Steps between C-alpha positions, in 0.01 A plus 500: 500500500699331774746243368777374726479810719580745213240776447479676164265775389355367173365843394835669555691226316286551190557878514868559579461881518196495725555673834523275799198511724498497878640175627627397155864457406676832550188667635435644847501233766649243263755242604852467359538487123621188326776505235245502215283772647249267661441447868767293670371157603409473865614220730373154414249357747631249749424128471216522749335814360143484373491572126153557358632474144588136555212343698632151439864579570724414794334756726165323464659168582651648816168642623390353833257210469206425727627294790345168589385622839304783336299242308439239768570673834380838622522697826195445719424873477443464126306174489304480828176594326545228238578245770184588691294473181644155428426382854143629478447309174630165627235230460475123488692357206249440221723259312323163514667225701437149363324265735743303712780755451655776705527860378823573315729711717848598379621641833858389444523668159352822640755508782781430254393795285485730804843390625653546154349848454639626829828320438549683169354840590606543863800277578641533851219737590234452766175377343204283594285244320150437637328178390134433578433128472150354481593141430773257408716550192383246243672609180853574385814522712440473873184289469427316825207289380356379170202639316274199561319471831559127508864582582501634857754750625788361706423403858714435805499128422609542136777737607620259767500209255674713233203451272412866438536539125525879472669606821868463408483672163276780628714559809814522287332754272384726783836468677672635189263800492568563868877498441469754220281727712738484797797579276337826389348599835140437395230379739212269408174515696244224454137550598334159492133412536602203719807355667449158346430374149636813329867409458648699787719206593672509163523881508628530857842637399334783310374657821744354754812606309381843392297602804294344774193281527192634675164331550179607672 
């Protein structure tokens, strides 16, 4: 039985006159004898050593944990098949949209999550966020228009007259994301279904500050 690094032969201790077997105390190949005839205790394991006798001890607490990027981010070589499967399965959103309303799109929240993940997992390391936008953000931070169709998206006239309700708050939100991305060397690419009515005006610093703008 191993207790505190000291090994004792239980059979030999019960029979003091029994001959020592190979590897036992005093036998061939045995280690140094202790003062009481038992094997001398070996060196204690270091603080970082794995000790199977104490699965819940300090060694278990020091074991490496799964990193965040292993859970949410993977090299393209390991996830390209999954990405292709997801793209092949993309279909029209089946969630019903009430009459007179726009679909709910939380584009700003999605970009914030992406920026935060890269910020925490790969700070000051080259990385790229690719956003595919099929409409204006209508829900959560960064919304550029309301959910109801009776509220039109900002126009040149409303911007000129300072009557665009969402533009200032949304622009400030996307500007803050752009600053965080620039600070860590991350680029943000935006693929939009249109140049107008999708919120690119509010998001301009996302692509101008972190890269370049290109249009066909």
